C-alpha positions as a Markdown table, in Angstrom:
| # | Residue | x | y | z |
|---|---|---|---|---|
| 1 | Met | 30.3 | -30.3 | -69.1 |
| 2 | Glu | 32.1 | -33.5 | -69.9 |
| 3 | Asn | 33.8 | -33.2 | -66.3 |
| 4 | Ser | 30.5 | -32.9 | -64.7 |
| 5 | Tyr | 28.9 | -35.9 | -66.6 |
| 6 | Phe | 32.1 | -38.0 | -65.8 |
| 7 | Lys | 31.7 | -37.1 | -61.9 |
| 8 | Lys | 28.1 | -38.2 | -62.1 |
| 9 | Ile | 28.7 | -41.6 | -63.9 |
| 10 | Thr | 31.6 | -42.2 | -61.4 |
| 11 | Thr | 29.4 | -41.5 | -58.4 |
| 12 | Ile | 26.7 | -43.8 | -59.7 |
| 13 | Ile | 29.1 | -46.6 | -60.3 |
| 14 | Val | 30.7 | -46.2 | -56.8 |
| 15 | Phe | 27.3 | -46.1 | -55.3 |
| 16 | Ala | 26.2 | -49.3 | -57.2 |
| 17 | Val | 29.3 | -51.2 | -56.2 |
| 18 | Leu | 29.0 | -50.0 | -52.3 |
| 19 | Leu | 25.2 | -51.2 | -52.5 |
| 20 | Val | 26.1 | -54.6 | -53.9 |
| 21 | Leu | 29.1 | -55.1 | -51.5 |
| 22 | Ser | 26.7 | -53.9 | -48.5 |
| 23 | Phe | 23.9 | -56.4 | -49.8 |
| 24 | Phe | 26.6 | -59.3 | -49.6 |
| 25 | Leu | 27.8 | -58.1 | -46.3 |
| 26 | Leu | 24.4 | -57.9 | -44.6 |
| 27 | Arg | 23.1 | -61.0 | -46.4 |
| 28 | Pro | 24.0 | -63.6 | -43.7 |
| 29 | Ile | 22.4 | -61.3 | -40.9 |
| 30 | Leu | 19.6 | -59.5 | -42.9 |
| 31 | Leu | 16.9 | -61.7 | -41.5 |
| 32 | Ser | 18.1 | -61.1 | -38.0 |
| 33 | Ile | 18.0 | -57.4 | -38.5 |
| 34 | Ile | 14.6 | -57.5 | -40.1 |
| 35 | Phe | 13.4 | -59.7 | -37.1 |
| 36 | Gly | 14.7 | -57.0 | -34.8 |
| 37 | Ile | 12.9 | -54.3 | -36.6 |
| 38 | Ile | 9.5 | -56.4 | -36.4 |
| 39 | Leu | 10.0 | -57.0 | -32.7 |
| 40 | Ala | 10.5 | -53.1 | -32.3 |
| 41 | Phe | 7.4 | -52.3 | -34.3 |
| 42 | Ala | 5.3 | -55.1 | -32.4 |
| 43 | Phe | 6.4 | -53.6 | -28.7 |
| 44 | Ser | 6.4 | -50.1 | -29.9 |
| 45 | Pro | 3.2 | -49.3 | -27.8 |
| 46 | Val | 4.7 | -50.9 | -24.7 |
| 47 | Tyr | 7.8 | -48.9 | -25.2 |
| 48 | Asp | 5.5 | -45.6 | -25.6 |
| 49 | Trp | 3.8 | -46.5 | -22.2 |
| 50 | Leu | 7.0 | -47.2 | -20.4 |
| 51 | Tyr | 8.7 | -44.0 | -21.7 |
| 52 | Lys | 5.8 | -41.9 | -20.4 |
| 53 | Lys | 6.4 | -43.6 | -16.8 |
| 54 | Thr | 10.3 | -43.6 | -16.8 |
| 55 | Lys | 11.2 | -40.6 | -19.1 |
| 56 | Ser | 14.2 | -42.5 | -20.2 |
| 57 | Lys | 14.7 | -43.8 | -23.7 |
| 58 | Asn | 17.5 | -46.1 | -22.9 |
| 59 | Phe | 15.8 | -47.5 | -19.7 |
| 60 | Ser | 12.6 | -48.2 | -21.4 |
| 61 | Ala | 14.1 | -49.8 | -24.5 |
| 62 | Ala | 16.3 | -52.0 | -22.1 |
| 63 | Leu | 13.5 | -53.3 | -20.1 |
| 64 | Ile | 11.8 | -54.4 | -23.1 |
| 65 | Cys | 15.0 | -56.2 | -24.4 |
| 66 | Ile | 15.5 | -57.8 | -21.0 |
| 67 | Phe | 11.9 | -59.0 | -20.7 |
| 68 | Leu | 11.9 | -60.5 | -24.3 |
| 69 | Leu | 15.3 | -62.1 | -23.5 |
| 70 | Leu | 13.9 | -63.8 | -20.4 |
| 71 | Leu | 10.8 | -64.7 | -22.4 |
| 72 | Ile | 12.8 | -66.6 | -24.9 |
| 73 | Ile | 15.6 | -68.1 | -22.6 |
| 74 | Leu | 13.4 | -69.5 | -19.9 |
| 75 | Pro | 11.0 | -71.4 | -22.0 |
| 76 | Ile | 13.8 | -72.7 | -24.4 |
| 77 | Gly | 15.8 | -74.0 | -21.4 |
| 78 | Phe | 12.7 | -75.5 | -19.8 |
| 79 | Leu | 11.0 | -76.8 | -23.1 |
| 80 | Thr | 13.9 | -78.0 | -25.1 |
| 81 | Pro | 14.6 | -81.3 | -23.1 |
| 82 | Leu | 10.8 | -81.9 | -23.2 |
| 83 | Phe | 10.6 | -81.3 | -27.1 |
| 84 | Ile | 13.6 | -83.7 | -27.4 |
| 85 | Asp | 12.2 | -86.3 | -25.3 |
| 86 | Gln | 8.8 | -86.2 | -26.9 |
| 87 | Ser | 10.4 | -86.2 | -30.4 |
| 88 | Ile | 12.3 | -89.3 | -29.6 |
| 89 | Lys | 9.1 | -91.0 | -28.3 |
| 90 | Leu | 7.2 | -89.8 | -31.4 |
| 91 | Tyr | 10.0 | -91.3 | -33.7 |
| 92 | Ile | 9.8 | -94.7 | -31.9 |
| 93 | Ala | 6.0 | -94.8 | -31.8 |
| 94 | Ser | 5.9 | -94.1 | -35.5 |
| 95 | Gln | 8.1 | -97.1 | -36.2 |
| 96 | Gln | 5.8 | -99.4 | -34.2 |
| 97 | Met | 2.5 | -97.8 | -35.3 |
| 98 | Asp | -0.2 | -100.0 | -36.7 |
| 99 | Phe | -1.9 | -97.8 | -39.6 |
| 100 | Ile | -4.2 | -100.3 | -41.3 |
| 101 | Thr | -6.2 | -101.5 | -38.3 |
| 102 | Pro | -7.8 | -98.3 | -37.5 |
| 103 | Leu | -8.5 | -97.6 | -41.3 |
| 104 | Lys | -10.0 | -101.1 | -41.6 |
| 105 | Asn | -12.4 | -100.3 | -38.8 |
| 106 | Ile | -13.5 | -97.0 | -40.3 |
| 107 | Phe | -13.5 | -98.2 | -44.1 |
| 108 | Pro | -13.7 | -101.9 | -44.1 |
| 109 | Ser | -14.8 | -102.1 | -47.7 |
| 110 | Leu | -11.6 | -100.4 | -49.0 |
| 111 | Phe | -9.1 | -102.8 | -47.3 |
| 112 | Thr | -10.5 | -106.2 | -48.2 |
| 113 | Ser | -7.3 | -106.9 | -50.3 |
| 114 | Thr | -4.2 | -107.8 | -48.2 |
| 115 | Glu | -1.8 | -106.4 | -51.1 |
| 116 | Phe | -3.7 | -103.1 | -51.2 |
| 117 | Ser | -3.5 | -102.9 | -47.3 |
| 118 | Ser | 0.3 | -103.6 | -47.2 |
| 119 | Glu | 1.0 | -101.0 | -49.8 |
| 120 | Ile | -1.0 | -98.3 | -48.1 |
| 121 | Ser | 0.6 | -99.3 | -44.8 |
| 122 | Ser | 4.1 | -99.0 | -46.5 |
| 123 | Ile | 3.2 | -95.6 | -47.9 |
| 124 | Leu | 1.9 | -94.2 | -44.6 |
| 125 | His | 4.8 | -95.7 | -42.7 |
| 126 | Ser | 7.3 | -94.1 | -44.9 |
| 127 | Phe | 5.5 | -90.6 | -44.8 |
| 128 | Val | 5.4 | -90.6 | -41.1 |
| 129 | Thr | 9.2 | -91.8 | -40.8 |
| 130 | Lys | 10.1 | -89.0 | -43.0 |
| 131 | Ile | 8.4 | -86.5 | -41.1 |
| 132 | Thr | 9.7 | -87.7 | -37.7 |
| 133 | Asn | 13.2 | -87.9 | -39.3 |
| 134 | Ser | 13.0 | -84.2 | -40.4 |
| 135 | Leu | 11.8 | -83.2 | -36.9 |
| 136 | Met | 14.9 | -85.0 | -35.4 |
| 137 | Asn | 17.4 | -83.6 | -37.8 |
| 138 | Ser | 15.8 | -80.0 | -37.1 |
| 139 | Phe | 16.6 | -80.4 | -33.3 |
| 140 | Ser | 20.2 | -81.6 | -34.3 |
| 141 | Glu | 20.8 | -78.8 | -36.5 |
| 142 | Ile | 19.7 | -76.2 | -33.8 |
| 143 | Ile | 22.1 | -77.7 | -31.4 |
| 144 | Leu | 25.1 | -77.9 | -33.9 |
| 145 | Lys | 24.4 | -74.2 | -34.9 |
| 146 | Phe | 24.1 | -73.0 | -31.5 |
| 147 | Pro | 27.1 | -70.6 | -31.7 |
| 148 | Ser | 25.7 | -69.0 | -35.0 |
| 149 | Ile | 22.1 | -68.8 | -33.4 |
| 150 | Phe | 23.6 | -67.1 | -30.3 |
| 151 | Leu | 25.3 | -64.3 | -32.4 |
| 152 | Gln | 22.1 | -63.9 | -34.5 |
| 153 | Leu | 20.1 | -63.5 | -31.3 |
| 154 | Ile | 22.5 | -60.9 | -30.1 |
| 155 | Leu | 22.0 | -58.9 | -33.3 |
| 156 | Val | 18.3 | -59.3 | -33.0 |
| 157 | Phe | 18.2 | -57.6 | -29.6 |
| 158 | Phe | 20.8 | -55.0 | -30.7 |
| 159 | Thr | 18.6 | -54.0 | -33.5 |
| 160 | Leu | 15.5 | -54.0 | -31.3 |
| 161 | Phe | 17.1 | -51.7 | -28.7 |
| 162 | Phe | 18.2 | -49.1 | -31.1 |
| 163 | Gly | 15.1 | -49.5 | -33.5 |
| 164 | Ile | 12.6 | -48.9 | -30.7 |
| 165 | Arg | 14.7 | -46.3 | -29.0 |
| 166 | Asp | 15.3 | -44.2 | -32.2 |
| 167 | Lys | 12.1 | -45.0 | -34.0 |
| 168 | Lys | 11.1 | -41.4 | -34.8 |
| 169 | Glu | 14.6 | -40.6 | -36.2 |
| 170 | Leu | 14.4 | -43.8 | -38.3 |
| 171 | Leu | 10.9 | -43.0 | -39.5 |
| 172 | Ser | 12.0 | -39.4 | -40.5 |
| 173 | Tyr | 15.1 | -40.8 | -42.3 |
| 174 | Ile | 12.7 | -43.3 | -44.3 |
| 175 | Lys | 10.5 | -40.4 | -45.2 |
| 176 | Ser | 13.5 | -38.4 | -46.6 |
| 177 | Leu | 14.3 | -41.2 | -48.9 |
| 178 | Met | 10.9 | -41.6 | -50.3 |
| 179 | Pro | 10.4 | -40.2 | -53.9 |
| 180 | Phe | 6.6 | -39.5 | -53.3 |
| 181 | Pro | 4.7 | -36.2 | -52.5 |
| 182 | Lys | 4.0 | -35.8 | -48.8 |
| 183 | Asp | 0.3 | -36.9 | -49.1 |
| 184 | Ile | 1.5 | -40.0 | -50.8 |
| 185 | Glu | 3.9 | -40.6 | -48.1 |
| 186 | Asp | 1.4 | -40.2 | -45.3 |
| 187 | Lys | -1.0 | -42.6 | -47.0 |
| 188 | Leu | 1.8 | -45.1 | -47.6 |
| 189 | Leu | 3.0 | -45.0 | -44.0 |
| 190 | Lys | -0.5 | -45.3 | -42.5 |
| 191 | Ser | -1.3 | -48.2 | -44.6 |
| 192 | Ser | 2.0 | -49.9 | -44.0 |
| 193 | His | 1.5 | -49.3 | -40.3 |
| 194 | Asp | -2.0 | -50.7 | -40.2 |
| 195 | Ile | -1.2 | -53.7 | -42.5 |
| 196 | Thr | 2.0 | -54.7 | -40.4 |
| 197 | Phe | -0.1 | -54.3 | -37.2 |
| 198 | Ser | -2.8 | -56.5 | -38.7 |
| 199 | Val | -0.3 | -59.1 | -39.8 |
| 200 | Leu | 1.5 | -59.3 | -36.6 |
| 201 | Tyr | -1.5 | -59.2 | -34.3 |
| 202 | Gly | -4.3 | -60.4 | -36.5 |
| 203 | Gln | -2.3 | -63.5 | -37.7 |
| 204 | Ile | 0.5 | -64.1 | -35.5 |
| 205 | Val | -0.7 | -63.3 | -32.0 |
| 206 | Ile | -4.3 | -64.6 | -32.5 |
| 207 | Gly | -2.9 | -67.7 | -34.0 |
| 208 | Phe | -0.4 | -68.2 | -31.0 |
| 209 | Ile | -3.5 | -67.7 | -28.7 |
| 210 | Gln | -5.7 | -70.1 | -30.6 |
| 211 | Gly | -3.0 | -72.8 | -30.7 |
| 212 | Met | -2.3 | -72.5 | -26.9 |
| 213 | Ile | -6.0 | -73.0 | -26.1 |
| 214 | Leu | -6.1 | -76.1 | -28.0 |
| 215 | Gly | -2.9 | -77.2 | -26.5 |
| 216 | Leu | -4.3 | -76.6 | -23.1 |
| 217 | Gly | -7.0 | -79.1 | -24.1 |
| 218 | Phe | -4.4 | -81.6 | -25.1 |
| 219 | Phe | -2.7 | -81.4 | -21.7 |
| 220 | Ile | -5.9 | -81.5 | -19.7 |
| 221 | Phe | -7.1 | -84.6 | -21.4 |
| 222 | Gly | -3.8 | -86.5 | -21.5 |
| 223 | Val | -3.3 | -86.4 | -25.3 |
| 224 | Pro | 0.3 | -88.1 | -26.0 |
| 225 | Asn | 3.0 | -85.8 | -27.1 |
| 226 | Ala | 0.9 | -82.8 | -26.0 |
| 227 | Leu | 3.8 | -80.4 | -26.1 |
| 228 | Leu | 4.7 | -81.0 | -29.8 |
| 229 | Leu | 1.0 | -81.1 | -30.9 |
| 230 | Thr | 0.6 | -77.8 | -29.1 |
| 231 | Phe | 3.5 | -76.4 | -31.3 |
| 232 | Phe | 1.8 | -77.7 | -34.5 |
| 233 | Ala | -1.5 | -76.2 | -33.4 |
| 234 | Ile | 0.1 | -72.8 | -32.9 |
| 235 | Leu | 1.5 | -73.0 | -36.4 |
| 236 | Ala | -1.8 | -74.0 | -37.9 |
| 237 | Gly | -3.5 | -71.2 | -36.0 |
| 238 | Ile | -1.1 | -68.7 | -37.5 |
| 239 | Phe | -2.1 | -69.7 | -41.0 |
| 240 | Pro | -5.2 | -68.0 | -42.4 |
| 241 | Ile | -8.2 | -69.9 | -43.5 |
| 242 | Val | -6.6 | -73.1 | -42.0 |
| 243 | Gly | -6.8 | -72.6 | -38.2 |
| 244 | Pro | -5.9 | -75.0 | -35.2 |
| 245 | Ala | -8.6 | -77.4 | -36.3 |
| 246 | Leu | -6.1 | -78.9 | -38.7 |
| 247 | Ile | -4.5 | -80.4 | -35.8 |
| 248 | Gly | -7.5 | -81.0 | -33.5 |
| 249 | Ile | -9.4 | -83.0 | -36.0 |
| 250 | Pro | -6.9 | -85.7 | -36.5 |
| 251 | Val | -6.3 | -85.9 | -32.7 |
| 252 | Met | -10.0 | -86.3 | -32.3 |
| 253 | Ile | -10.1 | -89.3 | -34.9 |
| 254 | Tyr | -7.1 | -90.8 | -33.1 |
| 255 | Leu | -8.7 | -90.5 | -29.8 |
| 256 | Leu | -12.2 | -91.8 | -31.1 |
| 257 | Val | -10.4 | -94.9 | -32.7 |
| 258 | Gly | -8.7 | -95.6 | -29.5 |
| 259 | Gly | -12.0 | -95.6 | -27.5 |
| 260 | Asn | -11.1 | -92.5 | -25.5 |
| 261 | Thr | -14.5 | -91.0 | -25.7 |
| 262 | Leu | -14.2 | -88.5 | -22.9 |
| 263 | Ser | -10.9 | -87.2 | -24.2 |
| 264 | Phe | -12.4 | -87.0 | -27.7 |
| 265 | Val | -15.3 | -84.8 | -26.4 |
| 266 | Gly | -12.8 | -82.5 | -24.4 |
| 267 | Val | -10.5 | -82.1 | -27.3 |
| 268 | Leu | -13.8 | -81.4 | -29.5 |
| 269 | Ile | -14.8 | -78.6 | -27.1 |
| 270 | Phe | -11.4 | -77.0 | -27.0 |
| 271 | Thr | -11.1 | -77.2 | -30.8 |
| 272 | Phe | -14.3 | -75.4 | -31.1 |
| 273 | Ile | -13.3 | -72.8 | -28.7 |
| 274 | Ser | -10.0 | -72.3 | -30.3 |
| 275 | Ser | -11.4 | -71.9 | -33.7 |
| 276 | Phe | -14.1 | -69.4 | -32.6 |
| 277 | Thr | -11.5 | -67.3 | -30.5 |
| 278 | Asp | -10.7 | -65.6 | -33.8 |
| 279 | Asn | -14.3 | -64.2 | -33.9 |
| 280 | Phe | -13.9 | -62.7 | -30.4 |
| 281 | Leu | -10.3 | -61.3 | -30.7 |
| 282 | Arg | -10.1 | -60.1 | -34.2 |
| 283 | Pro | -12.7 | -57.2 | -33.8 |
| 284 | Ile | -10.8 | -56.1 | -30.6 |
| 285 | Leu | -7.5 | -56.0 | -32.2 |
| 286 | Val | -7.7 | -55.2 | -35.9 |
| 287 | Ser | -11.3 | -54.5 | -36.9 |
| 288 | Lys | -10.6 | -50.8 | -37.6 |
| 289 | Arg | -7.6 | -51.5 | -39.6 |
| 290 | Ala | -6.9 | -52.4 | -43.2 |
| 291 | Arg | -5.9 | -56.1 | -43.6 |
| 292 | Leu | -4.7 | -58.4 | -46.1 |
| 293 | His | -7.1 | -60.8 | -47.9 |
| 294 | Pro | -6.6 | -64.2 | -46.2 |
| 295 | Ala | -5.9 | -66.0 | -49.5 |
| 296 | Ile | -3.0 | -63.5 | -50.1 |
| 297 | Ala | -1.7 | -63.9 | -46.5 |
| 298 | Leu | -1.8 | -67.6 | -47.0 |
| 299 | Ile | 0.2 | -67.4 | -50.3 |
| 300 | Gly | 2.6 | -65.0 | -48.5 |
| 301 | Met | 3.2 | -67.4 | -45.6 |
| 302 | Ile | 3.8 | -70.4 | -47.6 |
| 303 | Gly | 6.1 | -68.6 | -50.1 |
| 304 | Gly | 7.8 | -66.9 | -47.3 |
| 305 | Phe | 8.5 | -70.1 | -45.6 |
| 306 | Phe | 10.2 | -71.6 | -48.6 |
| 307 | Leu | 12.3 | -68.6 | -49.0 |
| 308 | Phe | 13.1 | -67.4 | -45.5 |
| 309 | Gly | 12.3 | -70.3 | -43.3 |
| 310 | Val | 10.1 | -69.9 | -40.3 |
| 311 | Leu | 10.6 | -66.1 | -40.2 |
| 312 | Gly | 8.8 | -66.1 | -43.6 |
| 313 | Phe | 5.6 | -66.7 | -41.9 |
| 314 | Ile | 5.8 | -62.9 | -41.0 |
| 315 | Leu | 8.1 | -61.5 | -43.8 |
| 316 | Gly | 6.0 | -63.3 | -46.7 |
| 317 | Pro | 2.6 | -61.6 | -46.2 |
| 318 | Leu | 4.3 | -58.4 | -45.3 |
| 319 | Ile | 6.1 | -58.2 | -48.6 |
| 320 | Leu | 2.9 | -59.0 | -50.5 |
| 321 | Ala | 1.1 | -56.4 | -48.3 |
| 322 | Tyr | 3.5 | -53.6 | -49.2 |
| 323 | Leu | 3.3 | -54.4 | -52.9 |
| 324 | Ile | -0.4 | -54.3 | -52.7 |
| 325 | Ile | -0.3 | -51.0 | -50.8 |
| 326 | Leu | 1.6 | -49.5 | -53.7 |
| 327 | Leu | -0.8 | -50.9 | -56.1 |
| 328 | Glu | -3.8 | -49.5 | -54.2 |
| 329 | Leu | -2.1 | -46.1 | -54.1 |
| 330 | Tyr | -1.7 | -46.3 | -57.8 |
| 331 | Arg | -5.5 | -47.3 | -58.4 |
| 332 | Asn | -6.3 | -44.2 | -56.2 |
| 333 | Lys | -9.9 | -45.4 | -55.8 |
| 334 | Lys | -12.0 | -44.5 | -53.0 |
| 335 | Ala | -13.8 | -48.0 | -52.8 |
| 336 | Pro | -11.7 | -50.6 | -51.0 |
| 337 | Gly | -9.8 | -53.1 | -53.1 |
| 338 | Leu | -10.3 | -56.8 | -53.1 |
| 339 | Leu | -6.8 | -57.7 | -51.9 |
| 340 | Leu | -6.5 | -55.0 | -49.2 |
| 341 | Gln | -9.7 | -55.1 | -47.1 |
| 342 | Glu | -10.8 | -52.1 | -44.9 |
| 343 | Gly | -11.5 | -53.4 | -41.4 |
| 344 | Ser | -13.2 | -56.6 | -42.5 |
| 345 | Lys | -13.9 | -59.3 | -40.2 |
| 346 | Thr | -13.0 | -62.5 | -42.2 |
| 347 | Asn | -12.2 | -65.3 | -40.0 |
| 348 | Lys | -10.9 | -68.8 | -40.3 |
| 349 | Ser | -13.9 | -70.5 | -38.8 |
């Protein structure tokens, strides 16, 4: 009896030590592995279609990896010099920008005092300078960390290839580790699938499309630094509740103050179109799937960004979503919960 008890304790200790060591081993590359798994999930429907046509798992998975690799490398090679050029121009322009004159024209009664005007100008100048400096430093860090980024990218595609090729085996293995009854397992997996699909397509893909539509308006109507503004519009589009209007409205004010009436009207139209694209795309993509409450998704994105960086925009909402799924299963109610909505059509506009 004592010998059996000793073996159990020893096994638990060894398992705990290996678990801790594995965590520290994987921690530097954990986000890359997770990102590869997310990509495998996102492109799973494409893989299924290719597999039906080719009847080859390796070839279908390799085609998706090659396509994504080209989709990443070609734009980076083309857009990086443009990003750097526009960042430098934006930095120089921010140092020479007159913040007070436009504000005086809009709010003349607030800027009668010279001291007040100088103080506001100093605050705005410092704020914009910090933002542009941060942007320039980000580009510098990317260039300096290129070897590390390259290795992480290899790991992402390695995980994507095997994750998408062996997804059935991986799913079966995950099921075997779950301590729940089969009916709970099925509910958990279905809810996890739906909410992951909703976050990836309902927030990320739709937000990307919205930002690109507004960015198209920036290019058509000659808005300065249109490429950078398009990038910010995509980020704003991804955020629930917020939407691309967060970028479009300041740009419209800038154009209006500068007397560019035609460009103002054009950007206004594209801002309206991009904001209401959500109403058209969301019913097509995710209307029949459970989705996370927009406020919870927003909190998850912000918290995820602080914890994981840019990848946190995806991971943050998913972590909260999986927690809420477990809470909903614990509630075991037929009525939909407040935080997890059944096929609702809440939008950002």
